Each structure stands twice: as C-alpha cells, then as structure tokens.
Residue, then its C-alpha position, 0 to 999 in steps of 0.5 A: m743123389n748120384g755123382a752125375e746129379e751132384k755134378v750138374k747141381l754144382e755146375h748150375e749153382a756155380a753158373r747162377i752165382f757167376m751170372r748174378l755177380y757178373q751182372q752186378r759187376s758189369g750191369i749186363k743182363m745174364q739169364h736163363i740157364w740150361h744144361n748141355e750134353p758133353a759135346r757142348p760146354d756145361v751150361s748155356c745162358y743169354y748174355e744180353d740177347t746173345k747166347l753164351d756158353l759156360e764151361i764150369a770147373h771147381l778148384y778143390g786142389s786135389e781129389v782127396e781135398a774134394m772128397q773132404i770138401l764134399g763131405r765124403t767118408l774118408s778112409a784112413e789112407t785118404h785121411r793120411e793123404l790129406m794130412a800130407l797135402l796140408r804139409a805142402p805149401p798152399a801157394h804151390r798146391l793152388l798154382t798146380a791145381l789152377n794150372r791143371i784145370i786150365s790145361s785140361k779144359a783148354e784141350k777140349h773142343y766145343e760146338s760153340a762160338n762163344v765159351w767162357l771158362v768159370i772156375r769156382n774156388a771150392n777150397p776154403l784154404w784159398t781166397g780170390q786174393d791168393v789166386l790174384s797174387h799168382l796170376d803172373k805164374l799161370n801157364l795159360p796155353k797159347q791155344h784154348p777155346f775160351s774168350e774169357i776165363w773167370l774165377v768165383g772166389d769162394m763157393a758162395g760167391e761172397s768174395g766176388i769174381l775175378p777175371i783171369f783172361p784176358a788180362t785187359l779185363r783186370q786193367g780196370g782194377a775193380d776186382k773184388c776177389 
C-alpha cells in the first residue's frame, strides 16, 4: 500500500470510529461516508439528513513518532531523534502537537458550509484525559472553518470522543476521554 492509499484508509477508519461514537453519544444518526478531493474536507457523511464534512487529522506528536507508530523502519538517526523526544516532557509535546494540528488545519479553506475537525489520537503515550487537562492551554485561532472540533481518544476509539470546540459542547460533563 502506498502512502496516499494508507492516508485514505486511516482517514476512513478514523471517520467510521468517530461517527459510531458520536451516534452512541448523541443518538443522532451519522452514515454513508465517501472520500473527497483536496478542495473539500477529507470525508463527507450524512448527519441525520444533512450533509456534513469531516476534516481528519491524526495526533502523533512528531514525524519521527508517526514513523514508529505506523511501523516504519527507523534509521539509527531516526531512532536517536525518537529517544531525544522521549526525554522531553510529554505534556509539552502533546500541547505543541495539538496546537500545530489545529493551527495548520485552521488555515485551510474548504468548499463546504459545514465542516468538523476530527483529530484521532494515534500516540499511545497520551490519553484523552491528557488532552482534557490541557484544553485551557490550547491556542485556538480566532478564525477557522470548523463549526466543531472533536478528539477520538485513541486509535481504536475505546476511550471515546471529546469535544474540543465549542466549549459549550463540554458543559454537559459527559466526556468519556
């Protein structure tokens, strides 16, 4: 499988997991996904009878960590970089990586009226609770194209989903992550 195929597979998997967890949490039916071309968000689906677009991102921490998590062969230099990263405070790396994803995605413009950002945590060193404890330190840009931002707490979705934006979604206190 080449890199582009793997990316689409990971995005579809993340979207399916998110849609299942969102439906369990809210009781609102989400179904029928398809992949889009670059001018549109990654995945489209139906939210009840309304079209909804999902931009998918994976939270690895760094490119080196992504290589390890995805099972890539690591060179001696990459292995040294990974060891150096592991000595850095995990909370700092988490916040930096999350802010980098949100900032990067916020700069995009989509041909869509309703876009949610779904971030799937792919780093086994971090939990949804780690993210929850750092939400007050997130640098959410004032202008971004997302009506909602969600986190899938782990690769399999076992820890549930966590609303990141808007804050009113968190006021119910029913967050699983």
